[in-house]
SEGU-418835 format. One record per residue (C-alpha): residue number from 0; x, y, z. Coordinates in steps of 0.5 Angstrom, whole numbers, plus 500, padded with zeros to 3 digits. Each point is the difference from the previous one (the first is absolute). Layout:
BEGIN
   seq    xx    yy    zz
   NUM     X     Y     Z
...
This chain:
BEGIN
   seq    xx    yy    zz
     0   499   500   500
     1   504   508   499
     2   500   506   503
     3   494   501   496
     4   495   495   504
     5   501   502   507
     6   497   508   502
     7   504   503   505
     8   496   498   506
     9   502   492   497
    10   506   502   500
    11   500   502   506
    12   496   494   503
    13   505   495   496
    14   506   504   504
    15   497   499   507
    16   497   494   499
    17   505   496   496
    18   507   503   504
    19   499   498   507
    20   500   492   501
    21   497   501   507
    22   493   502   496
    23   502   495   495
    24   500   494   505
    25   494   503   504
    26   496   499   495
    27   501   493   500
    28   500   499   506
    29   492   503   501
    30   498   497   493
    31   502   493   502
    32   494   500   505
    33   495   502   494
    34   503   494   496
    35   497   493   501
    36   503   495   494
    37   503   494   503
    38   507   501   498
    39   503   493   500
    40   494   499   495
    41   504   506   496
    42   506   498   502
    43   500   492   495
    44   497   503   493
    45   503   502   494
    46   502   507   500
    47   504   503   495
    48   507   504   502
    49   503   503   493
    50   506   504   502
    51   508   501   496
    52   505   505   498
    53   496   507   498
    54   499   500   492
    55   499   494   500
    56   492   498   498
    57   498   499   507
    58   494   505   499
    59   498   497   493
    60   500   493   504
    61   497   503   506
    62   493   502   495
    63   501   495   496
    64   498   496   506
    65   495   506   503
    66   496   500   494
    67   498   493   502
    68   496   503   505
    69   502   493   504
    70   504   504   505
    71   499   507   504
    72   506   505   502
    73   502   506   502
    74   498   507   496
    75   501   506   501
    76   494   502   502
    77   502   498   506
    78   505   505   502
    79   501   503   504
    80   499   495   505
    81   500   493   497
    82   503   495   507
    83   492   503   502
    84   495   497   494
    85   495   499   505
    86   500   506   503
    87   503   505   494
    88   493   496   495
    89   496   501   506
    90   502   509   500
    91   500   500   491
    92   493   497   501
    93   498   499   494
    94   503   505   497
    95   501   500   492
    96   506   505   499
    97   503   499   494
    98   507   503   496
    99   502   499   493
   100   505   495   497
   101   505   502   499
   102   508   497   498
   103   503   499   506
   104   507   504   501
   105   504   495   498
   106   498   502   493
   107   499   493   499
   108   492   501   495
   109   498   496   508
   110   493   504   502
   111   498   501   507
   112   494   501   504
   113   498   501   507
   114   497   492   498
   115   507   498   497
   116   504   495   505
   117   508   500   502
   118   504   500   505
   119   497   502   505
   120   501   495   506
   121   507   502   500
   122   499   505   506
   123   498   495   505
   124   507   497   499
   125   502   506   501
   126   495   502   506
   127   503   492   503
   128   507   499   498
   129   503   507   498
   130   507   498   503
   131   501   495   498
   132   500   500   492
   133   499   509   500
   134   507   502   500
   135   502   507   499
   136   504   498   492
   137   497   495   499
   138   496   493   500
   139   500   493   504
   140   499   492   501
   141   495   500   506
   142   496   495   503
   143   493   502   504
   144   499   497   507
   145   495   495   500
   146   495   505   505
   147   501   506   493
   148   499   494   495
   149   493   498   505
   150   498   507   499
   151   502   501   492
   152   494   493   501
   153   495   504   503
   154   501   507   496
   155   499   496   493
   156   495   497   503
   157   497   506   501
   158   502   503   493
   159   495   493   498
   160   494   501   505
   161   499   508   496
   162   501   498   495
   163   496   494   501
   164   505   495   496
   165   504   494   501
   166   506   501   496
   167   506   505   502
   168   504   503   493
   169   505   504   503
   170   506   504   494
   171   505   503   506
   172   508   499   497
   173   501   501   507
   174   499   492   501
   175   507   498   498
   176   503   503   506
   177   494   495   504
   178   498   493   496
   179   503   495   507
   180   494   505   503
   181   494   500   494
   182   501   492   500
   183   499   501   507
   184   494   504   501
   185   496   496   493
   186   504   494   499
   187   495   497   494
   188   501   508   497
   189   504   500   494
   190   506   506   499
   191   501   502   492
   192   506   502   499
   193   500   504   493
   194   508   501   496
   195   501   503   494
   196   507   501   495
   197   505   502   505
   198   503   506   496
   199   493   502   498
   200   496   501   507
   201   507   503   503
   202   499   505   495
   203   493   502   502
   204   502   499   508
   205   505   506   497
   206   495   504   495
   207   495   500   506
   208   505   502   505
   209   502   506   497
   210   493   502   498
   211   497   499   508
   212   508   505   502
   213   495   505   495
   214   494   499   503
   215   502   501   508
   216   503   506   498
   217   494   502   497
   218   494   496   504
   219   503   499   509
   220   493   498   501
   221   502   494   494
   222   507   498   505
   223   497   501   506
   224   495   495   497
   225   504   495   498
   226   505   500   506
   227   492   499   504
   228   499   493   496
   229   507   498   500
   230   501   501   493
   231   509   501   500
   232   500   497   493
   233   502   507   496
   234   500   508   501
   235   503   503   505
   236   499   496   505
   237   502   494   498
   238   503   495   505
   239   504   493   497
   240   497   493   502
   241   506   497   503
   242   500   494   499
   243   506   497   502
   244   504   503   495
   245   501   507   502
   246   500   506   497
   247   502   500   493
   248   506   505   498
   249   496   503   495
   250   495   506   500
   251   493   500   500
   252   501   505   494
   253   504   495   495
   254   496   494   497
   255   505   494   502
   256   497   502   508
   257   493   497   499
   258   504   495   497
   259   504   498   506
   260   493   501   503
   261   496   494   495
   262   505   495   500
   263   501   501   509
   264   494   500   501
   265   497   494   495
   266   506   495   502
   267   498   502   508
   268   492   498   497
   269   503   494   497
   270   504   498   507
   271   494   503   505
   272   494   494   495
   273   505   495   500
   274   503   500   506
   275   494   500   505
   276   495   496   494
   277   496   506   499
   278   492   499   496
   279   503   506   494
   280   500   500   493
   281   504   503   496
   282   497   504   493
   283   504   503   494
   284   497   506   498
   285   501   499   493
   286   497   493   501
   287   494   503   503
   288   499   506   493
   289   503   494   495
   290   494   494   503
   291   495   504   504
   292   495   495   499
   293   506   493   501
   294   504   504   507
   295   493   504   503
   296   496   492   500
   297   508   497   504
   298   498   505   505
   299   493   499   501
   300   501   493   501
   301   505   501   504
   302   496   506   505
   303   494   494   499
   304   496   505   496
   305   494   497   496
   306   501   505   494
   307   506   498   496
   308   499   505   494
   309   503   507   500
   310   494   505   502
   311   496   503   495
   312   504   506   496
   313   506   500   505
   314   506   501   496
   315   507   499   502
   316   506   505   497
   317   507   502   500
   318   505   506   499
   319   503   499   494
   320   507   499   501
   321   506   504   502
   322   507   500   498
   323   504   497   506
   324   507   504   500
   325   504   496   504
   326   507   503   504
   327   506   495   502
   328   497   499   507
   329   492   499   499
   330   499   493   503
   331   498   497   492
   332   502   494   502
   333   497   500   506
   334   494   502   497
   335   499   495   496
   336   502   494   504
   337   493   502   505
   338   496   500   493
   339   502   494   499
   340   498   496   508
   341   494   504   500
   342   498   497   493
   343   502   493   502
   344   496   502   506
   345   493   504   497
   346   492   498   498
   347   501   497   494
   348   494   500   495
   349   498   493   498
   350   502   500   492
   351   507   500   503
């Protein structure tokens, strides 16, 4: 959502509600008093969690599942109190607040309005696990305590109850830092991790970083909004994912830095999902675009969906390839090696 979608009082309310972890935690505690759903039953459902390094197609895949109408997600309408779905829905009542469909700030052709699903559950993790994974210059892997996992189950149960649904759909790139905790909370959930060609995805990350640096200079509310949602993927408050390899020797203003991130993150995810035996599916976004019916059919089957055909009218597209201008120290071979491992681990279409 853009600054144009929020008036002065809306921005003031967001600032008041989201910057304070105490307010959010209190809203969660009060809201749970209204929650009547058995979270242990919700625990066993086949929920879907889509996560990965940014610019991998996570939003497109999430929208494919959302289009089946079998899932509910948090939307911008749940802001700025996403941790209190009962209370906030009651306060809003039958409000039909509408927003014009606008291209999102990424400039990638995807449009959003108040009913667009988004990664708002991250506020839960920021409130309950802040210093476990959010550092001043980086984000690090974390494992939630048993009490926090139970809170998360109760939270998702509340979201489902308010939306009269029984399956939850998440698109949250930061979940790559806590896959074992997601699995512990919902052992029958499917975790989908898309990836793209490393050079194209890294160039996309680089371009988005430059774009958001400029946007944050012009719009301080947008910068704060991303901070509240722990969106540090790019922009003036960028914080890299430190998954065991430390910080890149390069700087974010060169594409090689983002290729370092790609190599480190996807190598970590391959090892993490193998070592901890998580119910994880790697999806090659280019293959999804080239063979949408085949790949979607395999995804739907793994997610225990009856619908194995692509939702009507859904179009997947790829950005045109851009030239990678190599530097001698770019991790070219490392990227190719990790890509080869991902291809061996990815979900396969039926015609292979």
